[in-house]
Structure formats: structure tokens, C-alpha cells
C-alpha positions in Angstrom: -62.0 234.9 34.6 -61.0 237.4 37.1 -60.2 240.8 35.7 -56.6 240.5 36.7 -55.7 237.3 35.2 -57.5 238.2 32.2 -55.3 241.3 32.0 -52.2 239.5 32.4 -53.2 236.8 29.7 -53.9 239.9 27.4 -50.8 241.7 28.5 -48.9 238.4 27.4 -50.3 238.7 24.3 -49.6 242.3 23.7 -46.0 241.0 24.6 -46.0 238.5 21.9 -47.5 241.0 19.5 -44.9 243.6 20.2 -41.8 240.9 20.4 -43.1 238.8 16.9 -45.2 241.3 14.9 -43.3 244.6 15.4 -40.7 243.7 12.8 -43.4 243.6 10.2 -45.4 246.4 11.5 -42.0 248.4 11.1 -41.2 247.3 7.7 -44.8 248.8 6.8 -44.6 251.9 8.6 -41.1 252.9 9.3 -42.7 255.5 11.8 -43.4 253.0 14.2 -39.5 252.5 14.7 -39.7 254.3 18.3 -41.6 251.1 19.6 -38.2 249.2 19.4 -37.0 251.5 22.0 -35.6 249.2 25.1 -37.7 251.0 27.5 -40.7 249.9 26.0 -39.5 246.2 26.7 -38.8 247.0 30.3 -42.2 248.9 30.7 -43.9 246.0 29.7 -42.2 243.7 31.7 -42.7 246.1 34.8 -46.7 246.3 34.0 -46.8 242.5 33.8 -45.0 242.2 37.4 -47.6 244.8 38.7 -50.7 242.7 37.4 -48.8 239.6 38.9 -48.3 241.3 42.3 -52.1 242.4 42.3 -53.6 239.1 41.3 -50.8 237.0 43.5 -53.1 237.0 46.9 -56.2 236.1 44.9 -54.5 232.6 43.6 -54.6 229.5 45.1 -52.7 228.2 48.0 -51.1 225.2 49.0 -48.6 222.9 46.7 -50.7 223.7 43.4 -50.5 227.4 44.1 -46.7 227.3 45.0 -46.4 225.5 41.4 -48.4 228.0 39.5 -46.6 231.2 41.3 -43.1 229.1 40.2 -44.5 229.1 36.9 -45.5 232.6 36.9 -42.1 233.7 38.3 -40.4 231.8 35.5 -42.3 233.7 32.9 -41.4 237.0 34.6 -37.8 236.1 35.0 -37.7 235.5 31.1 -39.4 238.8 30.4 -37.0 240.8 32.2 -34.2 238.8 31.0 -35.3 239.3 27.4 -35.9 242.9 28.1 -32.3 243.6 30.1 -29.8 241.4 28.6 -28.8 242.1 24.8 -27.4 239.1 23.7 -28.8 239.4 20.3 -32.2 240.0 18.7 -33.1 236.3 18.4 -32.3 235.5 21.9 -34.6 238.4 23.1 -37.4 237.6 21.0 -37.1 233.6 21.8 -36.7 234.6 25.6 -39.5 237.0 25.7 -41.8 235.1 23.6 -41.4 231.8 26.1 -41.6 234.4 29.0 -44.9 235.8 27.8 -46.6 232.2 27.1 -45.3 230.9 30.5 -46.8 233.7 32.4 -50.2 233.5 30.5 -50.1 230.1 31.1 -49.7 230.8 34.9 -52.9 233.2 34.7 -54.6 230.5 33.0 -53.9 228.0 35.8 -54.2 230.1 38.6 -57.9 230.9 37.2 -58.7 227.2 36.9 -57.2 226.5 40.2 -59.5 229.4 41.8 -62.4 228.5 40.1 -62.3 224.8 40.6 -61.6 225.6 44.4 -64.7 227.7 44.3 -67.1 225.3 42.9 -69.6 223.6 45.4 -68.6 219.7 46.2 -71.6 217.8 45.1 
């Protein structure tokens, strides 16, 4: 797996842990309350965007590449929507979680697509 795709999947996992696990961690240690700051959400989404822009040129081209890029854009859009649109905490968690999983899936699909095209033909 390419380092950038692995980083993208790892970052998506970090987003999930932050979004879903942070309430539990804060209940165990209230000193972690600073991690609820909205700037952290925007920062994580921004890092995800930077990783995606870095790996984008290495992703497959053609119709399958467009599909993977569209999936990634949807995931990024959901991450930023969850970070910027404060409807409710539940909305934020659901939208951000779906965005993180979608973005991780796009990295996995891109890796599989590039791995498939790089394999020698028999």
C-alpha cells in the first residue's frame, strides 16, 4: 500500500476515534475537554484534504479513477460539513463518521485500482 493511501486510511480512523471515542475519553479524564474544540475538527478535515491532494495524482485514471475521486470528494465534503455546520452533536457525529469511512474506502479502492493496473498481465 502506498504511504499516502495508508496515511489517508489512518487519518480516517483517527477521525472516527476522535468523533466516536472522545466522549468516553472525556468522561474518564475531563482534562481532555480541549479536544472538543471545533478547530481540531477543521484541522483534521484540512489534513485529510492535504493528504488527498498529495495522493490524487497517483490514483488510477479513466472511468474507475473518476468514481474513486468522486467517492473521496463526497467523503471530504462530509468531513467538512460535519466540522463546519453545527446542527447538533448527533448530526456532526453521523456525518463525520460517514465521511471518514467513505474517504478511507476511496483510499482503499484507489490502492486496489493502482495495484491492479501495475500487475503484469499473464
